[in-house]
DRENKOL-21456 format. One record per residue: residue number from 1; x, z, y of N, C-alpha, C in turn. Coordinates in pm, 1 decimal, padded with zeros to 6 digits. Layout:
N
[pt NUM; [X; Z; Y]; [X; Z; Y]; [X; Z; Y]] ...
//
This chain:
145
[pt 1; [-04012.7; -08022.7; -02768.1]; [-04091.9; -07905.9; -02796.9]; [-04068.8; -07799.2; -02690.7]] [pt 2; [-03940.3; -07775.3; -02656.4]; [-03908.0; -07675.8; -02555.4]; [-03972.6; -07711.7; -02421.8]] [pt 3; [-03972.3; -07840.4; -02387.8]; [-04029.8; -07886.2; -02261.8]; [-04179.9; -07858.4; -02256.8]] [pt 4; [-04249.7; -07880.3; -02366.7]; [-04393.9; -07853.9; -02373.1]; [-04420.7; -07704.6; -02356.4]] [pt 5; [-04342.7; -07620.7; -02423.4]; [-04359.9; -07475.9; -02412.8]; [-04331.4; -07428.4; -02270.9]] [pt 6; [-04228.3; -07482.4; -02208.3]; [-04195.2; -07444.4; -02070.8]; [-04307.2; -07484.9; -01975.7]] [pt 7; [-04363.5; -07602.9; -01994.5]; [-04473.2; -07648.9; -01909.1]; [-04596.1; -07560.4; -01927.5]] [pt 8; [-04625.1; -07523.0; -02051.2]; [-04739.8; -07436.0; -02078.2]; [-04720.8; -07300.0; -02012.5]] [pt 9; [-04600.5; -07245.0; -02020.7]; [-04572.9; -07116.3; -01956.8]; [-04580.4; -07126.1; -01805.3]] [pt 10; [-04537.5; -07237.8; -01750.5]; [-04543.2; -07255.4; -01605.6]; [-04687.6; -07262.1; -01556.9]] [pt 11; [-04776.8; -07320.5; -01635.2]; [-04916.7; -07333.0; -01595.8]; [-04998.9; -07209.4; -01628.5]] [pt 12; [-04951.5; -07123.8; -01717.7]; [-05028.6; -07009.0; -01761.9]; [-05077.0; -06919.0; -01648.7]] [pt 13; [-04994.8; -06880.2; -01551.5]; [-05045.4; -06794.0; -01444.3]; [-05157.4; -06860.3; -01365.2]] [pt 14; [-05152.2; -06992.1; -01344.5]; [-05257.2; -07060.7; -01270.6]; [-05387.4; -07056.7; -01348.8]] [pt 15; [-05380.2; -07078.5; -01479.0]; [-05498.9; -07076.6; -01562.9]; [-05557.9; -06936.5; -01567.3]] [pt 16; [-05474.1; -06836.6; -01583.6]; [-05521.7; -06698.9; -01588.9]; [-05584.7; -06658.9; -01456.4]] [pt 17; [-05530.0; -06704.2; -01344.9]; [-05584.0; -06669.9; -01214.4]; [-05717.1; -06738.9; -01188.8]] [pt 18; [-05741.2; -06852.2; -01252.5]; [-05863.9; -06927.1; -01229.4]; [-05985.8; -06856.0; -01287.4]] [pt 19; [-05968.8; -06775.1; -01389.2]; [-06080.8; -06705.5; -01452.8]; [-06068.9; -06555.8; -01427.2]] [pt 20; [-06149.0; -06502.3; -01333.2]; [-06141.4; -06359.2; -01305.6]; [-06178.7; -06277.8; -01429.2]] [pt 21; [-06120.7; -06159.0; -01444.0]; [-06154.9; -06074.7; -01558.9]; [-06302.5; -06035.1; -01554.3]] [pt 22; [-06360.1; -06014.1; -01670.2]; [-06503.6; -05982.0; -01680.0]; [-06539.9; -05860.7; -01594.6]] [pt 23; [-06453.0; -05761.6; -01587.0]; [-06481.6; -05640.2; -01510.6]; [-06495.1; -05666.9; -01360.8]] [pt 24; [-06443.3; -05779.1; -01312.1]; [-06450.2; -05810.8; -01169.6]; [-06588.9; -05860.2; -01128.2]] [pt 25; [-06668.5; -05908.5; -01224.5]; [-06799.8; -05965.7; -01193.8]; [-06903.4; -05856.2; -01172.5]] [pt 26; [-06992.2; -05876.9; -01074.7]; [-07099.2; -05781.3; -01048.2]; [-07219.9; -05855.0; -00991.3]] [pt 27; [-07330.9; -05784.9; -00980.8]; [-07451.0; -05836.8; -00915.8]; [-07461.7; -05769.7; -00779.7]] [pt 28; [-07477.9; -05850.2; -00674.1]; [-07486.1; -05799.1; -00537.7]; [-07613.1; -05851.4; -00473.0]] [pt 29; [-07687.5; -05761.8; -00405.0]; [-07809.4; -05800.0; -00334.4]; [-07780.6; -05805.7; -00185.5]] [pt 30; [-07806.8; -05921.0; -00125.9]; [-07794.8; -05940.3; 00018.5]; [-07936.7; -05955.4; 00071.2]] [pt 31; [-07983.8; -05858.2; 00149.4]; [-08123.9; -05858.7; 00191.1]; [-08146.9; -05923.4; 00327.1]] [pt 32; [-08054.5; -06008.4; 00371.2]; [-08073.6; -06084.1; 00494.7]; [-08171.7; -06197.4; 00466.8]] [pt 33; [-08180.7; -06291.9; 00559.6]; [-08262.4; -06411.0; 00537.4]; [-08169.1; -06528.0; 00520.2]] [pt 34; [-08168.3; -06599.4; 00409.3]; [-08252.1; -06573.1; 00292.4]; [-08201.0; -06452.3; 00214.7]] [pt 35; [-08290.6; -06395.8; 00134.6]; [-08253.0; -06287.5; 00043.7]; [-08175.1; -06351.0; -00071.1]] [pt 36; [-08061.7; -06291.4; -00108.4]; [-07978.2; -06347.6; -00215.0]; [-07937.8; -06236.9; -00311.6]] [pt 37; [-07953.4; -06265.8; -00440.1]; [-07899.0; -06181.9; -00546.3]; [-07795.4; -06267.9; -00616.4]] [pt 38; [-07669.3; -06225.0; -00612.8]; [-07559.8; -06308.4; -00663.0]; [-07482.2; -06238.7; -00773.4]] [pt 39; [-07452.4; -06313.3; -00878.6]; [-07358.5; -06268.5; -00981.9]; [-07224.7; -06327.2; -00939.6]] [pt 40; [-07136.9; -06241.8; -00889.1]; [-07017.0; -06288.2; -00820.6]; [-06900.1; -06194.2; -00842.5]] [pt 41; [-06784.4; -06242.6; -00801.3]; [-06668.9; -06156.8; -00781.9]; [-06664.9; -06134.4; -00630.9]] [pt 42; [-06692.9; -06011.3; -00584.1]; [-06702.9; -05986.9; -00440.2]; [-06580.7; -06034.4; -00362.1]] [pt 43; [-06607.5; -06081.5; -00242.4]; [-06505.4; -06126.7; -00147.6]; [-06424.7; -06245.2; -00199.0]] [pt 44; [-06484.5; -06324.7; -00287.8]; [-06422.8; -06448.6; -00335.3]; [-06530.9; -06556.3; -00336.5]] [pt 45; [-06491.8; -06675.9; -00371.2]; [-06588.0; -06786.1; -00384.4]; [-06638.5; -06799.9; -00527.9]] [pt 46; [-06605.1; -06704.7; -00615.4]; [-06644.6; -06711.9; -00756.3]; [-06790.0; -06669.6; -00774.1]] [pt 47; [-06873.9; -06763.9; -00816.8]; [-07015.7; -06739.0; -00841.8]; [-07053.0; -06789.7; -00980.1]] [pt 48; [-07137.9; -06714.7; -01050.4]; [-07197.1; -06762.2; -01175.6]; [-07341.9; -06801.3; -01152.5]] [pt 49; [-07412.8; -06714.7; -01079.2]; [-07556.3; -06731.9; -01060.5]; [-07595.2; -06681.2; -00923.2]] [pt 50; [-07689.7; -06750.9; -00858.4]; [-07753.3; -06695.7; -00739.2]; [-07903.5; -06713.5; -00751.6]] [pt 51; [-07974.8; -06615.5; -00701.6]; [-08118.9; -06622.8; -00681.3]; [-08138.1; -06608.4; -00531.6]] [pt 52; [-08210.4; -06701.4; -00469.3]; [-08234.1; -06698.1; -00325.0]; [-08382.4; -06713.7; -00298.2]] [pt 53; [-08429.0; -06653.4; -00188.8]; [-08567.1; -06674.8; -00146.5]; [-08579.2; -06645.3; 00002.0]] [pt 54; [-08684.8; -06697.0; 00059.8]; [-08724.0; -06657.3; 00193.9]; [-08819.8; -06540.3; 00175.5]] [pt 55; [-08801.1; -06430.5; 00250.6]; [-08886.9; -06313.4; 00231.8]; [-09035.3; -06350.9; 00238.6]] [pt 56; [-09111.9; -06299.8; 00143.0]; [-09255.5; -06323.6; 00140.0]; [-09299.1; -06457.2; 00083.8]] [pt 57; [-09205.2; -06542.3; 00043.8]; [-09239.0; -06677.3; -00003.3]; [-09286.3; -06681.0; -00148.3]] [pt 58; [-09251.7; -06580.7; -00226.5]; [-09282.9; -06573.8; -00370.3]; [-09217.2; -06684.3; -00451.7]] [pt 59; [-09115.3; -06748.7; -00397.2]; [-09042.8; -06853.8; -00469.5]; [-08894.2; -06819.5; -00470.0]] [pt 60; [-08838.8; -06804.2; -00591.0]; [-08695.5; -06778.2; -00607.2]; [-08627.1; -06907.7; -00647.8]] [pt 61; [-08520.2; -06941.2; -00577.4]; [-08440.2; -07059.2; -00611.4]; [-08319.8; -07010.8; -00692.1]] [pt 62; [-08314.4; -07051.5; -00819.3]; [-08209.5; -07010.7; -00911.8]; [-08104.2; -07119.7; -00919.5]] [pt 63; [-07978.1; -07082.7; -00900.4]; [-07867.4; -07176.0; -00918.6]; [-07773.0; -07117.2; -01022.1]] [pt 64; [-07745.8; -07196.4; -01125.7]; [-07650.3; -07160.8; -01230.5]; [-07526.8; -07246.1; -01207.8]] [pt 65; [-07416.1; -07184.9; -01171.3]; [-07294.7; -07258.3; -01136.1]; [-07211.9; -07290.5; -01259.5]] [pt 66; [-07133.3; -07398.1; -01248.8]; [-07046.0; -07438.6; -01358.0]; [-07124.8; -07506.8; -01468.0]] [pt 67; [-07054.7; -07550.4; -01567.9]; [-07122.0; -07617.5; -01678.4]; [-07171.6; -07754.8; -01638.5]] [pt 68; [-07256.0; -07808.3; -01723.7]; [-07309.4; -07941.5; -01700.0]; [-07418.6; -07937.4; -01594.3]] [pt 69; [-07429.5; -08045.3; -01520.7]; [-07542.1; -08062.9; -01431.2]; [-07655.1; -08124.3; -01510.6]] [pt 70; [-07746.9; -08182.1; -01443.5]; [-07856.3; -08249.4; -01511.8]; [-07982.8; -08235.8; -01431.3]] [pt 71; [-08082.4; -08311.4; -01471.2]; [-08211.3; -08307.0; -01404.2]; [-08319.8; -08329.1; -01508.0]] [pt 72; [-08435.6; -08274.4; -01480.9]; [-08549.1; -08290.1; -01570.2]; [-08624.9; -08159.9; -01581.5]] [pt 73; [-08714.0; -08154.1; -01677.9]; [-08794.1; -08034.2; -01698.8]; [-08716.9; -07936.3; -01787.6]] [pt 74; [-08696.4; -07817.1; -01735.6]; [-08624.0; -07712.4; -01807.7]; [-08723.9; -07612.2; -01864.8]] [pt 75; [-08695.9; -07563.1; -01982.6]; [-08775.7; -07457.8; -02044.5]; [-08708.9; -07325.4; -02009.3]] [pt 76; [-08786.2; -07236.0; -01948.6]; [-08734.4; -07107.1; -01903.1]; [-08803.5; -06997.8; -01984.5]] [pt 77; [-08725.3; -06904.6; -02038.2]; [-08780.9; -06797.2; -02120.4]; [-08726.8; -06661.6; -02076.6]] [pt 78; [-08812.2; -06561.0; -02088.7]; [-08773.5; -06420.9; -02066.7]; [-08869.9; -06336.9; -02148.2]] [pt 79; [-08817.3; -06256.3; -02237.8]; [-08904.9; -06178.9; -02325.3]; [-08995.9; -06273.8; -02401.0]] [pt 80; [-09125.7; -06248.1; -02398.6]; [-09224.2; -06334.2; -02465.4]; [-09277.7; -06443.2; -02373.0]] [pt 81; [-09238.2; -06442.4; -02245.8]; [-09289.6; -06539.0; -02148.3]; [-09208.6; -06668.5; -02149.9]] [pt 82; [-09278.9; -06779.1; -02129.2]; [-09216.5; -06911.2; -02124.4]; [-09277.0; -06988.5; -02008.2]] [pt 83; [-09195.4; -07067.4; -01941.1]; [-09242.7; -07152.8; -01832.2]; [-09160.8; -07280.6; -01830.8]] [pt 84; [-09212.6; -07380.4; -01764.8]; [-09140.5; -07505.4; -01742.4]; [-09111.7; -07514.0; -01593.3]] [pt 85; [-08992.5; -07561.5; -01559.4]; [-08954.2; -07575.5; -01419.0]; [-08871.0; -07701.5; -01404.1]] [pt 86; [-08888.4; -07768.8; -01292.6]; [-08809.4; -07889.0; -01266.8]; [-08668.9; -07848.4; -01223.9]] [pt 87; [-08569.8; -07899.8; -01295.4]; [-08429.6; -07867.9; -01266.6]; [-08362.2; -07989.2; -01205.2]] [pt 88; [-08262.7; -07961.8; -01123.4]; [-08180.4; -08068.4; -01066.2]; [-08035.7; -08024.0; -01069.7]] [pt 89; [-07946.9; -08119.1; -01055.5]; [-07803.9; -08088.0; -01056.4]; [-07768.0; -08007.8; -00931.7]] [pt 90; [-07688.4; -07903.8; -00950.4]; [-07638.7; -07824.5; -00838.3]; [-07511.2; -07888.5; -00785.0]] [pt 91; [-07486.8; -07870.3; -00658.0]; [-07364.6; -07922.4; -00596.2]; [-07244.5; -07858.5; -00664.6]] [pt 92; [-07149.7; -07937.8; -00708.0]; [-07030.2; -07886.1; -00773.8]; [-07049.8; -07855.5; -00921.2]] [pt 93; [-07159.2; -07899.6; -00979.5]; [-07185.7; -07874.5; -01121.6]; [-07281.6; -07759.6; -01140.5]] [pt 94; [-07357.6; -07765.5; -01244.7]; [-07454.7; -07660.7; -01273.3]; [-07596.5; -07708.2; -01249.2]] [pt 95; [-07689.1; -07613.4; -01249.6]; [-07831.8; -07643.2; -01238.9]; [-07897.5; -07563.4; -01128.3]] [pt 96; [-08002.1; -07622.6; -01069.0]; [-08086.3; -07554.1; -00970.8]; [-08230.6; -07570.6; -01014.3]] [pt 97; [-08308.8; -07463.3; -00999.6]; [-08452.1; -07471.6; -01024.8]; [-08522.1; -07360.7; -00948.5]] [pt 98; [-08653.2; -07372.0; -00935.7]; [-08731.9; -07272.6; -00862.4]; [-08828.3; -07203.6; -00957.7]] [pt 99; [-08846.8; -07073.4; -00935.8]; [-08939.8; -06992.2; -01014.4]; [-09024.2; -06909.0; -00919.4]] [pt 100; [-09151.4; -06894.9; -00949.4]; [-09236.7; -06807.2; -00869.2]; [-09210.4; -06662.3; -00910.8]] [pt 101; [-09195.9; -06575.5; -00812.9]; [-09168.6; -06434.6; -00843.4]; [-09293.3; -06361.8; -00891.9]] [pt 102; [-09412.8; -06422.4; -00874.5]; [-09536.0; -06361.5; -00924.8]; [-09576.7; -06417.9; -01061.4]] [pt 103; [-09491.8; -06500.4; -01122.1]; [-09518.7; -06557.9; -01254.2]; [-09476.3; -06457.3; -01361.9]] [pt 104; [-09545.9; -06453.9; -01476.4]; [-09506.5; -06362.1; -01585.4]; [-09360.2; -06377.2; -01628.9]] [pt 105; [-09301.9; -06495.5; -01614.3]; [-09161.6; -06514.8; -01653.2]; [-09070.1; -06425.7; -01569.6]] [pt 106; [-09099.8; -06414.2; -01439.2]; [-09015.1; -06333.4; -01351.7]; [-09037.5; -06184.9; -01379.1]] [pt 107; [-09161.5; -06146.7; -01410.0]; [-09189.0; -06006.8; -01445.5]; [-09112.8; -05968.7; -01572.5]] [pt 108; [-09113.7; -06057.0; -01672.0]; [-09040.1; -06030.3; -01796.7]; [-08890.1; -06025.1; -01771.1]] [pt 109; [-08839.4; -06111.9; -01684.8]; [-08697.8; -06111.3; -01647.4]; [-08661.2; -05976.4; -01586.1]] [pt 110; [-08747.7; -05922.8; -01501.1]; [-08722.7; -05793.4; -01438.5]; [-08718.6; -05678.0; -01537.0]] [pt 111; [-08786.1; -05693.4; -01650.8]; [-08787.2; -05589.3; -01754.1]; [-08668.0; -05604.1; -01848.4]] [pt 112; [-08645.2; -05727.1; -01897.4]; [-08541.4; -05748.5; -01999.0]; [-08402.5; -05772.3; -01941.3]] [pt 113; [-08396.6; -05828.8; -01820.4]; [-08267.6; -05864.4; -01761.9]; [-08208.3; -05991.1; -01819.8]] [pt 114; [-08283.2; -06061.6; -01904.1]; [-08234.7; -06186.3; -01966.6]; [-08330.4; -06300.1; -01933.6]] [pt 115; [-08272.0; -06411.4; -01892.0]; [-08348.5; -06531.6; -01860.9]; [-08276.8; -06648.5; -01925.4]] [pt 116; [-08345.9; -06721.0; -02010.6]; [-08287.6; -06837.8; -02075.7]; [-08335.1; -06964.7; -02008.1]] [pt 117; [-08245.8; -07060.8; -01992.5]; [-08279.1; -07190.9; -01933.9]; [-08228.5; -07297.8; -02029.0]] [pt 118; [-08318.9; -07384.7; -02073.3]; [-08283.0; -07494.5; -02163.3]; [-08322.9; -07626.0; -02098.3]] [pt 119; [-08226.7; -07716.3; -02087.9]; [-08250.1; -07850.2; -02034.0]; [-08185.3; -07947.6; -02130.6]] [pt 120; [-08265.8; -08018.6; -02207.6]; [-08211.2; -08104.5; -02311.7]; [-08134.2; -08019.0; -02411.0]] [pt 121; [-08012.7; -08059.0; -02442.8]; [-07928.8; -07983.4; -02536.4]; [-07855.5; -07867.9; -02468.0]] [pt 122; [-07861.9; -07861.2; -02336.8]; [-07791.0; -07758.4; -02260.1]; [-07868.8; -07626.8; -02261.6]] [pt 123; [-07801.7; -07517.5; -02293.3]; [-07861.6; -07383.9; -02296.5]; [-07778.2; -07291.1; -02209.0]] [pt 124; [-07844.4; -07222.1; -02117.5]; [-07776.9; -07126.0; -02030.0]; [-07855.7; -06995.8; -02032.8]] [pt 125; [-07786.4; -06884.7; -02018.0]; [-07851.6; -06754.1; -02014.4]; [-07801.6; -06676.6; -01893.6]] [pt 126; [-07895.7; -06618.7; -01820.6]; [-07863.8; -06527.4; -01710.9]; [-07887.6; -06387.3; -01765.9]] [pt 127; [-07787.6; -06301.0; -01752.9]; [-07800.6; -06163.4; -01800.3]; [-07770.3; -06066.9; -01686.5]] [pt 128; [-07868.4; -05983.4; -01655.6]; [-07851.8; -05878.8; -01555.2]; [-07845.6; -05746.4; -01631.6]] [pt 129; [-07728.7; -05679.8; -01632.1]; [-07716.3; -05553.3; -01705.8]; [-07813.2; -05447.4; -01652.4]] [pt 130; [-07848.4; -05352.8; -01737.7]; [-07943.4; -05246.8; -01702.0]; [-07904.7; -05176.5; -01571.9]] [pt 131; [-07775.8; -05158.5; -01548.1]; [-07729.7; -05090.0; -01426.5]; [-07765.1; -05166.6; -01299.2]] [pt 132; [-07797.9; -05296.0; -01311.0]; [-07828.1; -05378.5; -01193.6]; [-07972.9; -05426.1; -01189.7]] [pt 133; [-08055.7; -05383.3; -01285.0]; [-08195.6; -05428.0; -01287.7]; [-08273.8; -05385.7; -01164.0]] [pt 134; [-08240.7; -05271.4; -01104.7]; [-08309.7; -05228.5; -00982.5]; [-08288.4; -05330.1; -00870.3]] [pt 135; [-08171.6; -05393.5; -00865.1]; [-08145.0; -05496.8; -00763.8]; [-08232.9; -05619.3; -00788.4]] [pt 136; [-08249.7; -05656.5; -00915.2]; [-08335.6; -05770.1; -00948.7]; [-08480.2; -05740.4; -00909.6]] [pt 137; [-08525.9; -05621.6; -00938.1]; [-08663.4; -05583.8; -00901.9]; [-08680.8; -05578.1; -00750.9]] [pt 138; [-08580.6; -05528.0; -00680.0]; [-08587.4; -05524.1; -00533.0]; [-08588.6; -05666.0; -00477.4]] [pt 139; [-08509.2; -05755.5; -00535.9]; [-08510.7; -05896.3; -00496.2]; [-08653.0; -05950.9; -00508.4]] [pt 140; [-08718.3; -05926.4; -00621.9]; [-08854.7; -05975.7; -00643.5]; [-08951.2; -05917.1; -00540.6]] [pt 141; [-08936.2; -05789.4; -00507.4]; [-09021.8; -05726.0; -00405.9]; [-09004.6; -05792.4; -00270.4]] [pt 142; [-08878.5; -05814.0; -00230.0]; [-08851.6; -05874.9; -00099.6]; [-08903.3; -06018.2; -00092.1]] [pt 143; [-08902.6; -06087.6; -00204.5]; [-08945.4; -06227.7; -00206.8]; [-09096.2; -06243.6; -00214.8]] [pt 144; [-09163.3; -06146.6; -00273.9]; [-09306.7; -06161.0; -00299.2]; [-09387.2; -06157.5; -00170.7]] [pt 145; [-09492.9; -06238.4; -00170.3]; [-09578.3; -06249.1; -00051.2]; [-09699.2; -06161.7; -00057.1]] 
//
Protein backbone atom coordinates (compact mmCIF):
# COMPACT_ATOMS: atom_id res chain seq x y z
CA UNK A 1 0.00 0.00 0.00
CA UNK A 2 2.80 2.41 0.94
CA UNK A 3 4.56 1.65 -2.36
CA UNK A 4 1.42 2.50 -4.37
CA UNK A 5 0.95 5.78 -2.48
CA UNK A 6 4.61 6.71 -2.97
CA UNK A 7 4.38 5.99 -6.71
CA UNK A 8 1.21 8.08 -6.99
CA UNK A 9 2.88 10.99 -5.19
CA UNK A 10 5.95 10.70 -7.40
CA UNK A 11 3.81 10.92 -10.55
CA UNK A 12 1.51 13.68 -9.27
CA UNK A 13 3.69 16.66 -10.31
CA UNK A 14 4.01 15.25 -13.85
CA UNK A 15 0.25 14.80 -14.14
CA UNK A 16 -0.46 18.26 -12.75
CA UNK A 17 2.07 19.81 -15.14
CA UNK A 18 0.49 18.07 -18.13
CA UNK A 19 -2.81 19.97 -17.72
CA UNK A 20 -2.36 23.75 -17.67
CA UNK A 21 -4.71 25.64 -15.33
CA UNK A 22 -7.88 26.97 -16.94
CA UNK A 23 -6.75 30.58 -16.41
CA UNK A 24 -3.72 29.97 -18.66
CA UNK A 25 -5.90 29.31 -21.74
CA UNK A 26 -6.77 32.18 -24.09
CA UNK A 27 -7.84 32.92 -27.66
CA UNK A 28 -5.12 34.50 -29.83
CA UNK A 29 -5.51 35.90 -33.36
CA UNK A 30 -2.52 35.64 -35.69
CA UNK A 31 -3.26 37.71 -38.79
CA UNK A 32 -0.35 36.43 -40.90
CA UNK A 33 -0.86 34.01 -43.79
CA UNK A 34 -2.56 31.75 -42.99
CA UNK A 35 -4.79 33.63 -40.58
CA UNK A 36 -5.08 31.62 -37.34
CA UNK A 37 -7.35 31.95 -34.32
CA UNK A 38 -6.07 29.61 -31.62
CA UNK A 39 -7.37 28.52 -28.23
CA UNK A 40 -3.99 28.00 -26.61
CA UNK A 41 -1.68 28.48 -23.70
CA UNK A 42 0.62 31.17 -25.17
CA UNK A 43 4.26 30.29 -25.80
CA UNK A 44 3.61 26.55 -25.37
CA UNK A 45 2.54 23.69 -27.62
CA UNK A 46 -0.80 23.39 -25.75
CA UNK A 47 -3.72 23.78 -28.18
CA UNK A 48 -7.42 22.99 -27.82
CA UNK A 49 -8.75 24.49 -31.03
CA UNK A 50 -7.47 26.28 -34.12
CA UNK A 51 -9.33 28.01 -36.91
CA UNK A 52 -7.17 28.68 -39.98
CA UNK A 53 -7.83 30.24 -43.37
CA UNK A 54 -6.14 31.82 -46.32
CA UNK A 55 -7.18 35.50 -46.46
CA UNK A 56 -10.15 36.02 -48.77
CA UNK A 57 -10.83 32.29 -49.20
CA UNK A 58 -14.08 32.23 -47.16
CA UNK A 59 -13.11 28.77 -45.87
CA UNK A 60 -12.14 28.21 -42.23
CA UNK A 61 -10.33 24.99 -41.34
CA UNK A 62 -11.32 23.96 -37.80
CA UNK A 63 -9.12 21.59 -35.81
CA UNK A 64 -10.25 20.25 -32.43
CA UNK A 65 -7.23 18.78 -30.64
CA UNK A 66 -7.27 15.84 -28.24
CA UNK A 67 -10.08 13.40 -27.75
CA UNK A 68 -11.09 10.81 -30.26
CA UNK A 69 -10.29 11.07 -33.93
CA UNK A 70 -12.66 9.87 -36.55
CA UNK A 71 -13.94 10.53 -40.02
CA UNK A 72 -17.33 11.00 -41.60
CA UNK A 73 -20.09 13.56 -41.78
CA UNK A 74 -20.21 15.78 -38.70
CA UNK A 75 -23.24 17.78 -37.61
CA UNK A 76 -22.22 21.34 -36.74
CA UNK A 77 -24.51 23.65 -34.75
CA UNK A 78 -24.40 27.26 -33.57
CA UNK A 79 -27.47 29.03 -32.24
CA UNK A 80 -30.38 27.95 -34.47
CA UNK A 81 -28.09 27.18 -37.45
CA UNK A 82 -27.10 23.65 -38.43
CA UNK A 83 -24.73 22.37 -41.12
CA UNK A 84 -23.06 19.14 -42.16
CA UNK A 85 -19.32 19.03 -42.78
CA UNK A 86 -16.93 16.25 -43.69
CA UNK A 87 -14.62 15.52 -40.76
CA UNK A 88 -11.33 13.68 -40.72
CA UNK A 89 -8.93 12.61 -38.02
CA UNK A 90 -6.46 15.30 -36.97
CA UNK A 91 -2.79 14.47 -36.58
CA UNK A 92 -2.16 13.45 -32.97
CA UNK A 93 -5.86 12.88 -32.21
CA UNK A 94 -8.90 15.04 -32.61
CA UNK A 95 -10.96 16.22 -35.57
CA UNK A 96 -10.50 18.48 -38.60
CA UNK A 97 -13.25 19.96 -40.74
CA UNK A 98 -13.88 22.97 -42.98
CA UNK A 99 -16.62 25.59 -42.66
CA UNK A 100 -17.48 28.46 -44.99
CA UNK A 101 -17.22 31.81 -43.21
CA UNK A 102 -20.18 33.12 -45.26
CA UNK A 103 -22.47 30.27 -44.09
CA UNK A 104 -25.18 31.04 -41.46
CA UNK A 105 -23.45 28.59 -39.08
CA UNK A 106 -20.36 30.82 -38.93
CA UNK A 107 -22.48 33.97 -38.50
CA UNK A 108 -24.30 32.33 -35.56
CA UNK A 109 -20.95 31.20 -34.10
CA UNK A 110 -19.77 34.83 -34.23
CA UNK A 111 -22.84 35.91 -32.23
CA UNK A 112 -23.10 33.10 -29.66
CA UNK A 113 -19.45 32.09 -29.32
CA UNK A 114 -20.54 28.42 -29.18
CA UNK A 115 -20.08 25.84 -31.90
CA UNK A 116 -21.09 22.21 -31.43
CA UNK A 117 -19.59 19.37 -33.47
CA UNK A 118 -21.12 15.89 -33.40
CA UNK A 119 -19.56 12.92 -35.19
CA UNK A 120 -21.25 9.64 -34.35
CA UNK A 121 -21.40 9.39 -30.55
CA UNK A 122 -18.61 11.97 -30.17
CA UNK A 123 -19.69 15.48 -29.09
CA UNK A 124 -17.33 18.46 -28.93
CA UNK A 125 -18.02 22.11 -28.17
CA UNK A 126 -15.93 25.15 -29.05
CA UNK A 127 -16.60 28.08 -26.73
CA UNK A 128 -15.27 31.57 -27.37
CA UNK A 129 -15.93 33.79 -24.31
CA UNK A 130 -17.59 37.17 -24.88
CA UNK A 131 -14.27 38.93 -24.18
CA UNK A 132 -12.77 37.22 -27.26
CA UNK A 133 -15.71 37.37 -29.70
CA UNK A 134 -14.21 40.41 -31.46
CA UNK A 135 -11.23 38.20 -32.42
CA UNK A 136 -13.58 35.59 -33.88
CA UNK A 137 -15.40 38.24 -35.90
CA UNK A 138 -12.10 39.73 -37.10
CA UNK A 139 -10.98 36.22 -38.12
CA UNK A 140 -14.17 35.88 -40.21
CA UNK A 141 -13.57 39.31 -41.81
CA UNK A 142 -9.98 38.45 -42.75
CA UNK A 143 -11.06 35.10 -44.20
CA UNK A 144 -14.06 36.31 -46.17
CA UNK A 145 -13.70 36.91 -49.88
